[in-house]
Backbone bond lengths (Angstrom), bond angles and torsions (degrees), N, CA, C in turn:
res aa  C-N    CA-C-N  psi(-1)  N-CA   C-N-CA  omega(-1)  CA-C   N-CA-C  phi
1 M - - - 1.465 - - 1.519 106.62 -
2 T 1.369 115.56 133.62 1.367 123.92 -169.12 1.582 106.81 -82.97
3 P 1.346 117.11 159.11 1.475 119.27 -179.04 1.542 112.01 -55.45
4 T 1.302 120.28 -34.98 1.437 123.32 179.16 1.549 110.39 -67.87
5 A 1.287 114.13 -42.52 1.457 119.29 -176.60 1.589 107.20 -69.79
6 I 1.338 117.02 -39.72 1.470 118.92 174.75 1.550 110.06 -61.50
7 Q 1.312 119.87 -45.99 1.360 123.12 178.68 1.479 112.73 -59.01
8 S 1.328 117.66 -44.75 1.457 121.81 175.64 1.539 112.93 -59.28
9 D 1.252 113.56 -45.13 1.480 119.07 177.92 1.554 107.27 -59.27
10 L 1.288 118.07 -47.04 1.465 124.81 -176.41 1.575 108.19 -60.71
11 V 1.332 115.71 -42.22 1.475 118.83 175.46 1.379 113.14 -61.12
12 R 1.390 120.73 -44.47 1.490 121.51 177.18 1.514 109.98 -62.27
13 H 1.297 120.07 -38.65 1.399 125.52 -177.81 1.584 108.54 -63.74
14 V 1.344 118.24 -47.04 1.500 120.21 -179.16 1.535 108.31 -69.59
15 V 1.295 119.23 -36.26 1.444 118.03 175.39 1.594 111.11 -57.86
16 A 1.369 112.54 -52.38 1.422 117.72 179.79 1.510 118.09 -62.89
17 S 1.339 119.27 -34.15 1.376 124.13 -175.86 1.548 113.74 -90.95
18 T 1.318 118.25 -19.32 1.486 119.49 -179.30 1.572 112.79 -119.78
19 G 1.306 120.12 -17.03 1.421 121.80 -179.40 1.519 113.39 81.65
20 L 1.358 116.64 2.51 1.452 121.93 174.76 1.553 108.83 -60.05
21 A 1.358 112.44 151.29 1.436 122.14 175.41 1.560 108.65 -63.88
22 P 1.289 125.14 147.97 1.477 124.92 -179.79 1.515 112.59 -56.00
23 D 1.339 116.54 -42.01 1.570 117.99 -176.67 1.481 106.95 -66.03
24 I 1.336 122.74 -38.78 1.530 125.87 179.89 1.545 106.48 -68.87
25 A 1.260 118.65 -48.81 1.396 122.88 -179.56 1.536 111.64 -56.38
26 A 1.365 116.75 -43.55 1.438 125.02 174.47 1.467 113.49 -56.11
27 R 1.367 114.83 -47.86 1.442 120.42 -175.87 1.647 106.02 -67.68
28 L 1.302 114.74 -44.71 1.459 119.06 179.90 1.539 108.55 -56.07
29 V 1.298 120.21 -48.91 1.469 125.32 -175.72 1.570 108.14 -62.79
30 A 1.330 113.97 -43.84 1.484 116.73 -176.14 1.596 108.99 -65.73
31 D 1.348 117.62 -35.78 1.424 121.90 -179.32 1.514 110.55 -64.16
32 V 1.359 113.82 -46.10 1.499 122.11 -176.95 1.483 107.12 -65.84
33 V 1.325 121.57 -46.24 1.481 125.41 -179.16 1.555 109.86 -60.13
34 A 1.384 115.86 -43.31 1.420 118.75 175.73 1.505 113.91 -63.97
35 Y 1.283 117.80 -38.98 1.517 124.01 179.07 1.546 106.11 -57.76
36 F 1.282 114.98 -58.11 1.393 121.16 -171.99 1.579 111.79 -73.48
37 G 1.288 116.53 -11.85 1.497 122.70 179.38 1.620 112.67 -85.89
38 E 1.365 113.48 -6.86 1.387 116.37 -178.42 1.598 112.04 -64.79
39 T 1.275 114.69 142.52 1.474 118.61 170.89 1.496 111.74 -75.84
40 A 1.264 115.05 166.57 1.526 111.47 178.32 1.452 113.07 -64.85
41 E 1.313 118.08 -33.97 1.513 123.02 177.15 1.517 107.00 -63.79
42 Q 1.286 119.87 -49.03 1.411 118.43 -178.35 1.610 112.85 -60.03
43 F 1.335 115.44 -42.59 1.416 119.93 177.67 1.519 113.16 -64.61
44 V 1.314 117.12 -38.39 1.478 116.15 173.72 1.464 114.99 -66.58
45 R 1.316 120.58 -38.11 1.412 122.34 176.34 1.628 111.74 -65.82
46 R 1.321 113.45 -45.48 1.560 115.83 176.07 1.429 112.66 -61.77
47 R 1.282 115.70 -49.51 1.530 115.29 179.91 1.538 116.72 -64.77
48 H 1.361 116.58 -35.00 1.438 120.91 174.61 1.544 110.41 -56.29
49 A 1.403 110.45 -50.46 1.531 117.24 -176.92 1.539 109.28 -58.82
50 E 1.412 114.71 -44.61 1.497 117.68 -173.86 1.556 107.73 -63.26
51 L 1.327 116.68 -47.67 1.471 123.84 -179.04 1.498 112.23 -64.17
52 R 1.294 120.35 -37.70 1.439 121.81 170.47 1.555 113.41 -64.60
53 R 1.207 118.70 -38.37 1.490 121.54 173.71 1.524 113.31 -61.07
54 R 1.342 115.49 -24.57 1.461 123.00 174.32 1.527 111.62 -84.54
55 H 1.405 119.21 2.88 1.340 127.08 176.34 1.568 113.20 73.49
56 L 1.323 119.84 24.22 1.415 124.32 179.16 1.505 109.04 -82.65
57 G 1.264 118.99 144.95 1.406 121.60 176.28 1.498 111.20 -87.35
58 N 1.397 119.30 160.82 1.421 126.38 -174.73 1.580 109.53 -58.76
59 A 1.257 119.24 -33.35 1.451 125.48 -179.36 1.503 110.68 -60.64
60 S 1.325 116.10 -34.12 1.473 123.19 178.32 1.515 109.00 -88.28
61 I 1.322 116.91 -33.29 1.497 117.00 -176.41 1.495 116.32 -69.97
62 W 1.321 122.37 -43.76 1.396 123.24 -172.11 1.476 112.62 -62.30
63 P 1.343 122.30 -37.45 1.492 118.95 179.28 1.521 108.73 -69.93
64 V 1.329 116.59 -33.84 1.590 117.92 -178.25 1.478 106.40 -66.61
65 I 1.392 116.59 -47.61 1.569 115.11 -174.97 1.552 107.02 -68.82
66 A 1.264 122.62 -36.57 1.495 119.49 177.21 1.426 113.28 -61.78
67 A 1.366 121.30 -39.98 1.400 124.05 176.47 1.511 109.74 -65.96
68 E 1.332 123.71 -47.18 1.338 125.88 -179.50 1.573 114.24 -62.79
69 L 1.265 115.46 -34.46 1.519 121.87 176.05 1.517 107.94 -57.90
70 A 1.337 115.85 -43.86 1.479 118.50 -174.57 1.554 110.59 -68.59
71 D 1.296 120.56 -16.35 1.470 121.89 -177.94 1.531 110.60 -104.71
72 R 1.326 120.06 10.30 1.479 124.94 179.74 1.545 104.07 -66.67
73 R 1.316 115.04 159.95 1.444 126.98 -178.84 1.542 107.88 -54.86
74 V 1.335 112.69 -52.57 1.437 113.87 171.47 1.581 108.92 -113.97
75 A 1.219 112.30 109.42 1.482 119.37 -164.66 1.576 108.83 -56.23
76 A 1.235 114.06 126.28 1.463 119.97 174.16 1.449 113.75 -75.18
77 P 1.348 121.75 156.36 1.487 122.96 177.95 1.544 106.76 -57.04
78 Q 1.335 113.44 152.99 1.456 117.27 176.96 1.561 108.88 -73.66
79 L 1.285 115.09 123.97 1.512 115.41 -176.66 1.566 110.54 -115.07
80 S 1.233 117.46 141.09 1.479 121.72 178.71 1.534 108.77 -80.50
81 E 1.321 113.09 163.63 1.485 120.19 -174.58 1.585 104.12 -57.99
82 R 1.222 120.83 -38.93 1.469 123.22 179.36 1.566 110.82 -58.92
83 Q 1.301 117.73 -45.81 1.442 122.34 178.29 1.409 113.83 -65.52
84 L 1.397 116.46 -36.16 1.503 122.11 174.28 1.498 110.93 -64.44
85 R 1.354 117.37 -46.55 1.463 120.64 177.54 1.496 110.40 -59.03
86 R 1.339 120.18 -40.22 1.464 121.18 -173.89 1.489 108.23 -69.59
87 I 1.426 120.04 -32.47 1.480 120.50 175.59 1.483 109.96 -64.56
88 V 1.265 116.63 -39.39 1.536 116.52 -176.13 1.555 112.06 -78.56
89 Y 1.351 111.66 -45.83 1.530 114.41 -169.43 1.523 110.58 -103.89
90 G 1.399 119.60 -8.57 1.440 120.26 176.25 1.478 112.57 87.39
């Protein structure tokens, strides 16, 4: 089954199980698929930016991101603070 067919099947399932309109269910499925399709690097950059917008400092951010990475759907490799900084700042 192709990714598009799987996504279509999932949209039909969400419509049937929730009563959502098909266009809303499709948007929901696309959003969830995109979220879980993030690479570890994309996740680190996105979460760092979100946490910085909350005015957190890097000393507080790195442990949060490291803990969240461990809970991802497909666990990312354990990264040190230095590796996390290099992903964000190059």
